[in-house]
C-alpha positions, 0 to 999 in steps of 0.5 A: 352951039351946044350947052352942057349943064352939069349940076355939081355939089362938092365932088371936086375930083369928079368934076376935074375929070370931066372937065378934062375930058370935056377939053378932048372933045373933038367937037367944039362948039360948046360952053359949059353951066355950072349950077353949083350947091356945094358948101363953098365955092367951087374955084377952077382955073381961070384959063379952064373957064376961059377955054371952056367958056364955062359958067357957074350958077351959083347956090351956094349951100342951097338944097338944089336937086339935079333936076333944078340944077338942070332947069336952072342951066336951061334959063341962061344957055345960049346953045341951041340944043342942051347936053347933060352931065353930072360929076360922075360920068365921063364923056369920050372925045367924040361924045358930041360929035356922034350924038349931034349927028345921031340926033340931026339924021334921025329928025329927033326930039331928043337922043337919050345917053347910054353909059358903061359904068367902070368901077376900080375899088375893090368894094364897088367892083363887086358892087358893079357886078351886083348892079351894072354889070359890064352892059350899057344902061340908058341916062340922062348924062349924055343925052342931048336935045334942043332947046326949044324942045326941052322949054316946051317939056316943061324940064325936069321935076324939082322936087326929088332927089332921084326918079326926076329923069324916068318921069321925064322922058315918060312924059317926054313920051306922052307928049310924042316926042321923037325919041332916040338912043345913042348908038354908042357907049359915050360915056363912063360913070365912075362913083359907087359908093365904096362901101355896104352903107353907103350903097344900102343909104344910096339905093333907099333913098332911090327908091322912096324918091323913085316911088314919088314920080315914076308910078309905073315901076310901083305898078310894076311892083304890085303886079309881082307882088301879088302874082308871087302871093299866088303862087306860094298860097297855090304850092301851099295849098298843093297837098289840099287841093291835088290830093282830096284830102287822102294825103297818103293814097294820093301819088300827087302828095308831096312830103316836106312841101314847105321845106321844099318851097322855101328852100327852093325859092331862096335858092332860086334868089341866091342863084338869080342874084349872085350868077343869073344877073350879073352874067347876063349882064355880061360879068365873066364867070371867072370874076364870079368864081371861086368866091366873088358870086357870094359877095356880089349875092350879099351886095345884091340882097342888101339892095333888094331889102334897102328897095322895100320901104320905098315899094310900100312908100309907092303902094300907098301914094298909089292907094291913096290916089285913088281912094281921092278919085 
């Protein structure tokens, strides 16, 4: 028996798509536990409730974050294994069968799922090119773990809206859990925001919440920040360092250095966000040209700017934590 845990909040049509996909699973020995923190109670067809063995935990109107919801579901789960989905991740019909087979054959404690992003809306499709592309990404939705191993891990952090998945996986790694990764892209993610304001809001919130628990990402940002500062300092000082102050006589003197530096940096960033990163993520050049690369680059810029407060907050948390030590 596998217990599938689904946090749910006010996305009824998306949830129906997930449940309909679960009806098509080849592997049939499972139950579905939905933790509902919507504004109004979830009302599902009685036939669907019975067919999928759906149990609903009603936490109507409460502020239940995804990690907390999964922990609540795990408390009443009757399955030997726990599997995770959310209302925007649609599993293929072989998801459970392939996952349980790979988990057993690898003799691992947990199988980390993976998803592909699929978007049809005009804006969301271009946002996908800037964010996910056409490559698979590891995720908690689609993952499978032995129930006793989940309980021993202490479960997910309940106090954050996002980033609890990364913190949990890092914790499992530190606890020497045997972790394997899904060999198939059995999960489809569809649900990116349909306008720029929602994208900015989503990634700003994610960066702030992620900074609370993902210290490793913050440390990487700090290293990159100081490396960039060193590069800018060295570039600005080029004419002083390598000409010895004899600008007119030295062949190493570079005129208009500041202009060249900033044009180069801006150009590299535009190329990175508009072309290089999407192509690495297997977005076809035929999609980016002739004009989509501009929109993709602007969305990437907006996301990077939206993440800045979270990065600053992460710096501050590390700084204050070390001061306390």
